[in-house]
Backbone as CSV, one residue per row, in Angstrom:
resi,resn,N_x,N_y,N_z,CA_x,CA_y,CA_z,C_x,C_y,C_z
1,MET,164.591,129.811,122.151,165.949,129.790,122.371,166.673,130.798,121.317
2,ILE,167.367,131.834,122.241,168.140,132.403,121.140,169.204,132.002,120.315
3,LEU,169.233,131.965,119.048,170.024,131.472,117.993,171.188,132.298,117.541
4,GLY,171.074,133.827,117.828,171.798,134.796,117.198,171.023,135.948,117.437
5,THR,171.972,137.002,117.530,171.787,138.516,117.835,172.903,139.591,116.754
6,GLY,172.273,140.648,116.588,173.098,141.307,115.858,172.547,142.947,116.006
7,CYS,173.479,143.830,115.522,173.345,145.118,115.864,173.707,146.027,114.945
8,ASP,173.332,147.081,114.480,173.940,147.886,113.550,173.810,149.416,113.442
9,LEU,174.526,150.367,113.353,174.623,151.696,113.587,174.798,152.583,112.093
10,VAL,173.912,153.347,111.612,174.195,153.885,110.318,174.060,155.290,110.482
11,GLU,174.844,155.977,109.729,174.670,157.399,109.682,173.882,157.864,108.678
12,ILE,172.745,158.513,108.893,171.757,158.781,108.139,172.070,159.762,106.893
13,GLU,172.996,160.498,107.037,173.301,161.517,105.916,174.091,160.705,104.687
14,ARG,174.759,159.536,105.319,175.690,158.881,104.256,174.875,157.937,103.624
15,MET,173.565,157.496,104.430,172.632,156.623,103.772,171.521,157.379,102.522
16,LYS,171.553,158.847,102.982,170.713,159.848,102.088,171.685,159.870,100.802
17,LYS,173.002,159.864,100.752,173.985,160.201,99.679,173.654,158.839,99.059
18,ALA,173.842,157.652,99.513,173.824,156.649,98.677,172.546,156.189,98.322
19,CYS,171.540,156.470,98.796,170.114,156.519,98.019,169.728,157.407,96.853
20,GLU,170.719,158.286,96.753,170.518,159.241,95.658,170.605,158.503,94.378
21,LYS,171.394,157.333,94.557,171.837,156.380,93.169,170.876,155.285,93.083
22,GLU,169.867,155.111,91.870,168.985,154.389,91.943,169.505,152.958,91.831
23,ALA,170.801,152.634,91.149,171.535,151.177,91.600,171.306,150.786,93.016
24,PHE,171.803,151.453,93.982,172.038,151.291,95.203,170.363,150.983,95.638
25,LEU,169.426,151.776,95.431,168.083,151.918,95.903,167.679,150.321,95.494
26,SER,167.723,150.060,94.361,167.139,148.728,93.679,167.708,147.404,94.262
27,ARG,169.178,147.690,94.495,169.914,146.680,94.833,169.667,146.196,96.288
28,VAL,169.408,147.188,97.217,169.203,146.916,98.575,167.751,146.829,99.248
29,TYR,166.671,147.656,98.491,165.400,147.872,98.951,164.330,147.500,98.049
30,THR,163.640,146.632,98.517,162.290,146.215,97.693,161.571,147.277,97.497
31,GLU,160.462,147.093,96.259,159.554,148.201,95.792,158.521,148.591,97.116
32,ARG,158.164,147.503,97.896,157.434,147.757,99.156,158.236,148.764,100.009
33,GLU,159.256,148.363,100.330,160.231,149.251,101.311,160.282,150.573,100.885
34,ARG,160.732,150.749,99.535,160.720,152.067,98.962,159.528,152.921,99.125
35,ARG,158.495,152.253,98.831,157.143,152.961,98.900,156.804,153.404,100.419
36,GLN,156.765,152.460,101.331,156.701,152.660,102.629,157.686,153.967,103.145
37,ALA,158.954,154.014,102.965,159.880,154.893,103.376,159.443,156.316,102.795
38,GLY,158.916,156.328,101.675,158.160,157.742,101.244,159.439,158.672,101.018
39,GLY,160.676,157.910,100.644,161.914,158.860,100.440,162.677,159.610,101.334
40,LYS,162.050,159.074,102.741,162.715,159.533,103.991,164.027,158.963,104.369
41,ALA,165.054,159.528,104.030,166.488,158.807,104.500,166.709,158.178,105.635
42,SER,165.765,159.040,106.949,165.924,158.354,108.147,165.326,156.718,108.291
43,VAL,164.066,156.698,107.426,163.433,155.399,107.499,164.291,154.426,106.732
44,LEU,164.986,154.878,105.437,165.685,154.114,104.741,166.820,153.278,105.535
45,ALA,167.659,154.463,106.393,168.611,154.083,106.981,168.516,153.264,108.075
46,GLY,167.043,153.343,108.650,166.932,152.444,109.611,166.619,150.996,109.190
47,ASP,165.928,150.915,107.976,165.834,149.753,107.283,167.272,149.117,107.006
48,PHE,168.077,149.919,106.439,169.465,149.320,106.361,169.919,148.865,107.428
49,ALA,170.014,149.431,108.424,170.425,149.003,110.027,169.865,147.516,110.211
50,VAL,168.658,147.568,109.997,167.948,146.116,110.296,168.774,145.110,109.401
51,LYS,168.753,145.414,108.167,169.194,144.526,107.263,170.730,144.035,107.601
52,GLU,171.386,144.945,108.223,172.694,144.586,108.548,172.885,143.542,109.989
53,ALA,171.919,143.977,110.874,171.686,143.211,111.965,171.269,142.213,111.749
54,VAL,170.579,141.770,111.195,169.813,140.422,110.601,170.925,139.701,109.878
55,ALA,171.760,140.378,109.186,172.850,139.834,108.625,173.841,139.241,109.580
56,LYS,174.031,139.920,110.592,174.953,139.506,111.718,174.440,138.244,112.508
57,VAL,173.096,138.189,112.454,172.354,137.120,113.161,172.686,135.991,112.171
58,PHE,172.650,135.954,110.713,172.841,134.977,109.846,174.218,134.790,109.783
59,GLY,175.109,135.548,109.442,176.519,135.299,109.413,176.766,135.599,107.804
60,ASN,175.902,136.389,107.320,176.275,136.786,105.742,175.311,137.746,105.300
61,PHE,175.683,138.603,104.435,174.839,139.730,104.022,174.029,139.773,102.629
62,MET,172.732,139.719,102.698,172.199,139.857,101.369,170.883,140.803,101.267
63,PRO,171.116,142.024,101.118,170.318,142.854,101.541,168.914,142.760,100.693
64,GLY,168.787,142.261,99.731,167.881,142.454,98.705,167.015,141.190,99.002
65,ASP,167.420,140.276,99.964,166.579,139.080,100.454,166.111,139.450,101.857
66,ILE,166.237,140.357,102.420,165.871,140.751,103.619,164.995,142.010,103.428
67,GLU,163.580,141.828,103.488,162.776,143.194,103.616,162.341,143.520,104.865
68,VAL,162.332,144.787,105.108,161.962,145.491,106.516,160.568,146.470,106.340
69,LEU,159.520,146.033,106.774,158.320,146.769,106.870,157.871,147.070,108.103
70,ARG,156.822,147.673,108.495,156.384,148.372,109.774,154.749,147.839,109.365
71,ASP,154.435,147.431,110.910,152.788,147.103,110.887,151.835,148.357,110.961
72,GLU,150.695,148.218,111.449,149.976,149.254,111.317,150.182,150.067,112.481
73,LEU,150.888,149.627,113.418,151.264,150.304,114.716,152.612,150.989,114.538
74,GLY,153.442,150.576,113.457,154.661,151.248,113.167,155.677,150.342,113.628
75,LYS,155.570,149.116,114.194,156.469,148.137,114.717,157.128,147.491,113.392
76,PRO,158.456,147.474,113.204,159.474,146.540,112.206,159.141,145.237,112.419
77,TYR,159.072,144.836,111.239,159.078,143.433,111.048,160.008,142.965,109.706
78,VAL,160.257,141.797,109.569,161.070,141.170,108.551,160.646,140.218,107.554
79,ASN,160.768,140.416,106.448,160.009,139.109,105.429,161.540,138.748,104.746
80,LEU,161.730,137.332,104.793,162.904,136.917,104.225,162.530,136.054,102.729
81,TYR,163.531,136.144,101.658,163.334,135.906,100.781,164.608,134.865,100.107
82,GLY,164.659,134.172,98.988,165.782,133.669,98.546,166.991,132.975,99.298
83,ARG,168.219,133.616,99.505,169.051,133.164,100.242,169.040,133.243,101.840
84,ALA,168.313,134.456,102.087,168.212,134.960,103.463,166.987,133.640,104.250
85,ARG,166.194,133.624,103.643,164.988,132.545,104.024,165.934,131.024,104.196
86,LYS,166.619,130.621,103.151,167.276,129.339,103.215,168.248,129.639,104.139
87,THR,169.053,130.626,104.625,170.064,130.283,105.782,169.089,130.334,106.988
88,ALA,168.096,131.078,107.230,167.302,130.832,108.313,166.732,129.555,108.664
89,GLU,166.137,128.931,107.513,165.959,127.593,107.690,167.330,126.573,108.287
90,GLU,168.299,126.731,107.591,169.613,125.923,107.753,169.884,126.288,109.152
91,LYS,169.803,127.370,109.928,170.209,127.745,111.054,168.905,127.414,111.997
92,GLY,167.829,127.205,111.816,166.935,126.767,112.549,166.191,128.038,113.375
93,ILE,166.447,129.197,112.513,165.773,130.591,113.044,164.457,130.237,112.547
94,LEU,163.445,130.383,113.549,161.995,130.410,113.310,161.063,131.741,113.274
95,ARG,161.850,132.806,113.952,161.301,133.967,114.375,162.556,134.838,114.585
96,LEU,162.406,136.320,113.782,163.170,137.313,113.870,162.311,138.512,114.458
97,GLU,162.919,139.005,115.657,162.503,140.139,116.095,163.257,141.288,115.855
98,VAL,163.039,142.469,115.577,164.019,143.529,115.227,163.343,144.736,115.797
99,SER,164.440,145.743,116.045,164.042,147.056,116.800,164.882,148.185,115.979
100,ILE,164.199,149.308,115.693,164.936,150.389,114.962,164.631,151.643,116.259
101,SER,166.067,152.502,116.106,165.866,153.638,117.051,166.688,154.655,116.127
102,ASN,166.184,155.787,116.296,166.867,156.897,115.427,167.070,158.249,116.146
103,THR,168.359,158.811,115.953,168.345,160.271,116.312,168.402,161.105,115.070
104,ARG,168.820,162.426,115.035,168.938,163.080,114.006,170.013,162.786,113.351
105,GLU,171.016,162.205,113.679,172.128,161.792,112.925,172.304,160.296,112.712
106,TYR,171.713,159.642,113.364,171.947,157.852,113.058,170.772,157.068,113.431
107,ALA,170.659,155.976,112.818,169.690,154.941,112.773,170.422,153.846,113.456
108,MET,169.755,153.109,114.341,170.377,151.829,115.198,169.410,150.873,114.975
109,ALA,169.595,149.664,114.665,168.755,148.460,114.746,169.500,147.336,115.581
110,PHE,168.571,146.379,116.034,168.753,145.335,116.701,168.038,144.028,116.203
111,ALA,168.607,142.957,116.020,167.896,141.845,115.597,168.110,140.649,116.424
112,VAL,167.036,139.629,116.721,167.103,138.831,117.563,166.806,137.391,116.767
113,GLY,167.499,136.346,116.402,166.887,135.408,115.535,166.587,134.212,116.716
114,GLU,165.381,133.605,116.873,164.809,132.615,117.785,164.523,131.509,117.322
115,GLY,164.834,130.365,117.800,164.342,129.047,117.273,163.984,127.978,118.574
116,GLU,163.785,126.558,118.018,163.344,125.726,119.026,164.597,125.642,120.318
């Protein structure tokens, strides 16, 4: 059963400027996310959009507790930590499905929280 949905749209250029600040990078992205992005603003923007979309599923924003990675085929998936994991448990969310789409200017993400 679907327990929540969320979507978000991010301007890639805006994220590129934000990511020039180490404080922003370390607060919002895990080390694995940063490594996987390889400094690409479009990837970091897509990851941020996923974090926002997942936050909308949960009803609160905790970017450092939501990790966005990609599998060997490039499909994005989410790992939850801390408050995000606790929120998912409290809401009965057992699985999160996410999708990211980019244009030259924007990154968009959609998230679906599923439970029993």
